[in-house]
C-alpha positions in Angstrom: -12.4 13.4 63.0 -9.6 15.9 63.2 -7.7 13.9 60.6 -10.5 14.2 58.0 -11.3 17.9 58.7 -8.5 19.2 56.3 -10.0 17.1 53.6 -13.4 18.5 54.2 -12.2 22.1 54.0 -10.1 21.3 50.9 -13.2 19.9 49.2 -15.4 22.8 50.3 -12.8 25.3 49.0 -12.6 23.4 45.7 -16.4 23.4 45.2 -16.5 27.1 46.1 -13.7 27.8 43.5 -15.7 25.9 40.8 -18.8 27.9 41.6 -16.9 31.2 41.4 -15.4 30.1 38.1 -18.8 29.2 36.6 -20.3 32.4 37.8 -17.5 34.3 36.1 -18.2 32.4 32.9 -21.9 33.4 33.2 -21.0 37.0 33.7 -18.5 37.0 30.8 -21.1 35.4 28.5 -23.9 37.8 29.6 -21.8 40.9 29.2 -20.6 39.8 25.7 -24.1 39.1 24.6 -25.5 42.3 25.9 -22.7 44.3 24.2 -23.1 42.5 20.8 -26.9 42.7 20.8 -26.9 46.2 22.2 -30.7 46.3 23.2 -31.1 50.1 23.2 -30.1 50.3 19.5 -33.2 48.2 18.7 -35.6 50.8 20.0 -35.9 53.0 16.8 -36.5 50.2 14.4 -38.9 48.4 16.7 -41.0 51.5 17.1 -41.0 52.0 13.4 -42.0 48.4 12.6 -44.8 48.3 15.2 -46.2 51.7 14.3 -50.0 51.4 14.1 -50.2 48.3 16.2 -52.2 48.3 19.4 -50.4 47.8 22.7 -51.2 44.0 22.9 -49.8 43.4 19.4 -46.6 45.3 20.3 -46.2 43.3 23.5 -46.6 40.1 21.5 -44.0 41.2 18.9 -41.5 41.9 21.7 -42.2 38.6 23.5 -42.0 36.4 20.4 -38.9 38.3 19.1 -37.1 37.5 22.4 -38.2 33.9 22.3 -37.0 33.4 18.7 -33.7 35.2 19.4 -33.1 32.9 22.4 -33.8 29.8 20.3 -31.4 31.0 17.6 -28.7 31.7 20.1 -29.2 28.4 21.9 -29.0 26.4 18.6 -25.8 28.3 17.8 -24.4 27.3 21.2 -25.5 23.7 20.7 -24.5 23.1 17.1 -21.5 25.4 16.8 -18.9 22.7 17.4 -20.7 20.3 15.1 -20.6 22.8 12.2 -16.9 23.5 12.9 -16.2 19.7 12.8 -18.3 19.3 9.6 -16.4 22.0 7.7 -13.0 21.1 9.3 -12.6 24.5 10.9 -10.3 24.6 14.0 -11.2 26.4 17.2 -8.3 28.8 16.8 -9.4 29.8 13.2 -13.0 30.4 14.4 -11.9 32.6 17.3 -9.6 34.7 15.2 -12.1 35.1 12.4 -15.0 35.8 14.9 -12.8 38.1 17.0 -11.8 40.1 13.9 -15.5 40.4 12.8 -16.6 41.5 16.3 -13.8 44.0 16.5 -14.6 45.5 13.1 -18.3 45.8 14.1 -17.2 47.5 17.4 -14.9 49.8 15.4 -17.8 50.8 13.1 -20.0 51.4 16.1 -17.4 53.5 17.8 -16.5 55.8 14.8 -19.7 55.8 12.8 -21.5 59.2 12.5 -24.9 57.4 12.6 -26.5 55.3 15.3 -25.1 51.9 14.5 -26.2 48.4 15.3 -24.0 45.4 15.6 -26.6 43.2 13.8 -27.9 45.7 11.3 -31.3 44.7 9.9 -32.2 45.4 6.3 -34.9 48.0 5.5 -38.3 46.4 5.3 -41.7 47.6 4.3 -44.2 48.0 7.0 -46.9 46.1 5.2 -47.0 43.0 7.5 -48.4 42.2 10.9 -45.6 40.0 12.2 -41.9 41.2 12.4 -41.0 39.1 15.4 -38.7 36.6 13.6 -37.5 38.8 10.7 -36.1 41.3 11.0 -36.3 41.7 14.8 -35.1 38.4 16.2 -32.8 37.8 13.2 -30.7 39.7 12.3 -31.5 42.6 14.7 -30.8 40.6 17.9 -29.3 37.2 16.9 -27.3 38.3 13.8 -24.0 37.1 12.5 -22.0 39.0 15.2 -24.1 37.4 18.0 -23.7 33.9 16.5 -19.9 34.4 16.1 -19.6 35.3 19.8 -21.7 32.3 20.9 -19.8 29.9 18.8 -16.6 31.3 20.1 -17.8 30.5 23.6 -18.9 27.0 22.5 -15.3 26.3 21.4 -14.0 27.3 24.8 -16.6 25.0 26.5 -15.5 22.1 24.3 -11.8 22.5 25.4 -12.4 21.9 29.1 -10.9 18.5 30.0 -13.7 17.4 32.4 -17.3 16.8 31.4 -18.5 18.3 34.6 -16.9 21.7 33.7 -18.4 21.4 30.2 -21.9 20.8 31.5 -21.6 23.6 34.1 -20.3 26.2 31.6 -22.8 25.1 29.0 -25.5 25.7 31.6 -24.1 29.1 32.5 -23.9 30.1 28.9 -27.5 29.0 28.4 -28.5 31.2 31.4 -26.6 34.1 29.8 -28.6 33.6 26.6 -31.9 33.6 28.6 -31.0 36.7 30.6 -29.9 38.5 27.4 -33.2 37.7 25.7 -35.1 38.9 28.8 -33.3 42.2 28.6 -34.0 42.6 24.9 -37.7 41.8 25.6 -37.9 44.3 28.5 -36.3 47.1 26.3 -38.6 46.4 23.3 -41.6 46.1 25.5 -40.9 49.6 27.0 -39.5 51.0 23.7 -41.6 54.1 23.7 -40.6 55.0 27.3 -36.9 54.1 26.7 -36.9 56.1 23.5 -38.2 59.2 25.2 -35.8 58.9 28.2 -32.7 58.2 26.2 -33.3 60.4 23.1 -31.1 60.2 20.0 -28.0 61.5 21.9 -28.4 58.9 24.7 -28.7 56.1 22.2 -25.6 57.2 20.4 -23.6 57.5 23.6 -24.6 53.9 24.6 -23.8 52.6 21.2 -20.3 54.2 21.3 -19.6 52.6 24.7 -20.9 49.2 23.4 -18.6 49.7 20.3 -15.5 50.1 22.5 -16.4 47.0 24.6 -16.9 45.0 21.4 -13.4 46.0 20.2 -12.0 44.7 23.5 -14.0 41.4 23.2 -12.8 41.0 19.6 -9.2 41.4 20.6 -9.7 38.9 23.5 -11.1 36.4 21.0 -8.2 36.9 18.6 -5.7 36.4 21.4 -7.5 33.3 22.5 -7.5 32.0 18.9 -3.7 32.6 18.6 -3.1 30.6 21.8 -5.3 27.8 20.5 -3.2 27.7 17.3 0.0 27.7 19.3 -1.2 24.6 21.3 -2.4 22.9 18.2 -6.2 23.1 18.9 
């Protein structure tokens, strides 16, 4: 019994280390998605698009927009590596290009004089009754910047040598997508309340902070891409 006890503690420590690693991956994915989607920046346009709708319609728009965005992000996570393989794009190239794009978006958010959005939606006429998919879910929430971040994470998942780690990190990233979509839903559902509490100045301050974090994430992706190039990935 005493002879096997060190093996037991070693196994328990190993399992705990894996759980901590996977939790860190979930937190990294969630923070990255919240920063790139920047839910508070969606408040003004959501209020504008749903103006004239009754409360139930606005709740439905927020709910379906979050569902559509989650589906788009999950498909990007699932099919990201397949698209890279089809076009012959290396993981390093994707991370460098995606990191550069995310850093540029963050720079624009940080130094723009207007309230920016990382997934800027085009101007649309308010003559329809359904804006959940376009432009709220895409490109307001799940725009090019968001998809670049998710595909960047999918390349990191594919590089893990053991399938157990790949499955666990994929699951954690899926949870991050779900949590991010829930946050976007909660913000849009309470858009009037959040808009009154934050005000224009509060929205701008949050956007500037998100912009700085996006620059950091972009630089991290570029560094990861350079390392992937150096190792021949």
